[in-house]
N, C-alpha and C positions, 0 to 999 in steps of 0.2 A: 425459305423453311428447311428446318434439320429434321433428318428421318431418324427414328431412335429405332436402334437395329437390335433388334429383339430373338436371342439366341433359343433356339427352337428343337427337342429330342429330336430328333430327325428319325431315329430309328421306332421312338413310340409312337412317333406319328404317321409312319409309315406301318405302323401295326393298327393303330385306328383307323385309317383312311382302308386299309386293307379288309377289314373286318365291315365296313360299310357298307366298302363296294362288293363284296361276297353278300350282305343281307340283302342288295340292290338287286343282285343276280338272279338269287334268289327267291324274293318277293318277286320278280317277275316271268317264274318257269309258269306258275295255272296261266296267268294272262298269256303269256307267249304261246301257247297253247292253242287257250280259245280263237285268239288270232291268227295265228297261222291255219287251224282247220277252218275259217270265216275264210280268210283270204282265199285257199284253196275251193270253198267250197262258190264264191263268187265269180271264181275264172270259170269253175265248169260249167256255173250258171248262166254265164254271159256268155262260154266261144258255144255253148250248146243250144242255146235260144232260141223259140221258134218266131220263127221273121213274121208270120203269120199272126203271132199276137200282140195283142193291139194294149195291151195294159200296161204296157212296159215299153219304150221306143229303145232304139238300137243305142242313146246318149243316157239313157237313163240306167241301162245292162252296164253300159261302159264306166258310167261315174260310180256307181254302188261298190265294180270289179277293183276301179284303180284305185278309190278309197281306201279298200277293206288290203290293199294288196301294200298300201304306201305305211297303215295303222302295223301289221304282221312284219314289215321288211325295219320301221323304226323298232321297233319294241326289239327283237332281232338284234338290230344294229346295237343299242346298248347292249344287251346282254353278249355278243360278241367284243363287242369294246373294253369291259371286265374282263372277258376269259374265253379267248378264243383257241377253236381245238386246235389253230395251227400254229399261230403265233404268239399264243400266250396271252396276248390284250395285259390290260390297265395291271391286272393281279401280277401279273407273271415278268412284264416290265417292273414293278415296283420291287419284286422278288430279287431281280437280277440285278438294280441298282444298290439295294442294301448288301447283295453280296461283294458288287464291286465298288461299293463305300466301305466297307471291312478289308479290304482287299488292300486299296490307298492305302488306309489308316495305320494299314503293317505295316506297309511300305515307309510310311511317315515315320513310324516309330522305330522301324531299325535304323532309318538314316540319322534321328537322333541318339540312337544307342553308338552307332558307329562316332559321332561327329563327337560325343561325349568321352569315349574312346580315346578317340584321337588328341582331346583337350588334354586328357587324365595324363594321357601317355608321354605330351610333350613338356606336364609339367613336370613327371619325372626326370624327365633326359636335364631338364633344366636344372632341375635341385639337385643331377648327378656330376653339374659340374662344382659345387661345393660342396657336395656332404662328406661326411668322412667315412674314408676308407676302409672296409670291413676284407679281410682278406676270407677268398671264394674260392680256394683250393682249384685255381685256373693250374693246371700244366703245360709248358710248352711240348707236344711233339715234332714240330719242322716248319721252318720257314723258310720258303723259296719265292722265286723271282720267274713268270711266264713270259711268252713273247705269241703273239699272233697275228695274223694278218687280218684286216676288214677292206679287201679290194685291196689298194695298192698301197695304203697306208700300215706301218704297222704299231699295233698297242704293246703297253706295256702294263705288268698290274703283281705288285709284291701280294703275297698267301701266307696266312698264319694258321696252322693246324695244331690244336690246343682240345684239353678235351675236361671236363667238371665231372667230377664224383663219377668218373670211366667212360663219358658220354664225348665222344667227340662233334668237336666243332670246327667249322672253317670261317674266314674271313677276308676278304679282300681288299684292294681297296688302288684302282689305275695308278699312274705316275707318269709323269716326262724326263722321258730317259735320259735328255738334254739338263734338265734344270734340277734335277733330281729331286723333286716338289710331288707332294699330291694335287691332282686332278679334280676340283672341288674342292669343297668345305669338307675341315680335317675334322669340324666337329660330327659330321655327318657319318664317321668313320667309325665300325664297330658297332654301329648302332643293332643291326640288321645279321649276323651271322647267319651261316646254315648248318644246320644239324643233319650230320652228314651220315646218320641212319637211315633217318628217314628222307631227306631229303628236301624238307622245308625249313623256313626260315625262321628263325629263334628269336627273336627280339629282344634284345636285356631290359631295355624300359618297358612297362605298360602300367595300366591306372589300376590304383588300387594296393602299390607295393608297401611295405613298412619302409620307415627310413634302413632298416638296416640289410633287406632286399635291394634299396638304390644304392647303401656302400656299397655293395658286393656287385653290382652291377658296373659300377663306376669302376671298382677295380679291374674288374675285365676288362673294362674298354682303356684302361690306361692300358694295363697289358700287350693289348694287341695294338694300340697305337705305337709302344714304345718298338714292338717288335717289326712290324711295317718298316718304320723309321729305320730302324737299323738297317733291315735288310736291302733298304732302294741307298744307302747312302744320306737318307735326307738332308735338303738343306733346304732353311726356311726362306722363304721366297721375300726379294726386298717388297718395302712397303713403298 
């Protein structure tokens, strides 16, 4: 047997349930006061009963006291389940759950936005491979090689410093000193240069770019790769 999936507005439901629980809590206020007073009176009467009083036995007195106590406790328990003075009760739990739900929805929304941005960025990068190049104002400042040690291993990288509209950027690529070939995919080189002023990455491609912007970004990437190749004496890897 198939079960129908009913999509419910949970926030609206939480609001309705909270309102009804609040009404129950407030509706029990008067009876709670009465049952508490009766329970205390019966306890006092039972504890202080005259043992010589033959009008009511101990068992009868205890039975009345016990019933009055349970009634008062039951009413109190229902009210505390709804609004507990220390732990919040059901209303507090619902309010917290509504808040948590909103937080998780926010996280999910941000994740979707990131995925959409990534997809749009990849699409721009893909378009950049065939788009007509547009002059970007790329100005080479310098190109150079660096050697660094990582443990006992020497690593080599080629660097390009360039400016666009007076802003200085740097891009680098690791290469194999023996084969003079880039390490990793050449398609990824030049995609994430560093803004030397802010120290932050400045991706060439992003979502929402116009064809002209993609053309300029592709022109910058072409120049970066070209100067890096020249600096390392690039040799294409054998197939």
